[in-house]
C-alpha positions, 0 to 999 in steps of 0.5 A: 812512442806510448799509445793507448787503444782509443786516443793515440799517443799518450799526452806528454809523450808526443811533442809538436814541431816548433815554428810551423803552427800559427799563433793561436791567441785570445781575441775580442769579437766586436759586432756592429750591434755592440755585442762583444765576446772573447774567443780564440783564433789565429786571426792577426790582431786583438779585435775582430770586427763583424757585421752580424753575430748570434745576438742580432742575426734573425735566425738566432733571435727569431725576429725577421727584418725585411730590408727593403732597398729602394722600394723593391717590394712595392715595385714588385707588388705593383707589377703583379697587381697590373699583371693580375688586372690584365689577366682578369680582363682577358677572361 
């Protein structure tokens, strides 16, 4: 087997075993925000649907979105307002 000092086997002199590697093909990734892009993957199918991508994720866009489900933030604030009033009344 031909080898080089840094890269190992020389390209073309080492063949991969057939039939043991998954199918690695091009597919389209479609985000819920509407953004699509092409990539390569072993995912079975031609379209991979995702809920969030780099175009809409707050870490990559720099935009924060506070998702308040069922008024939890307001409920938390009311709870601690009451706590602060009780604490001030005891002093």
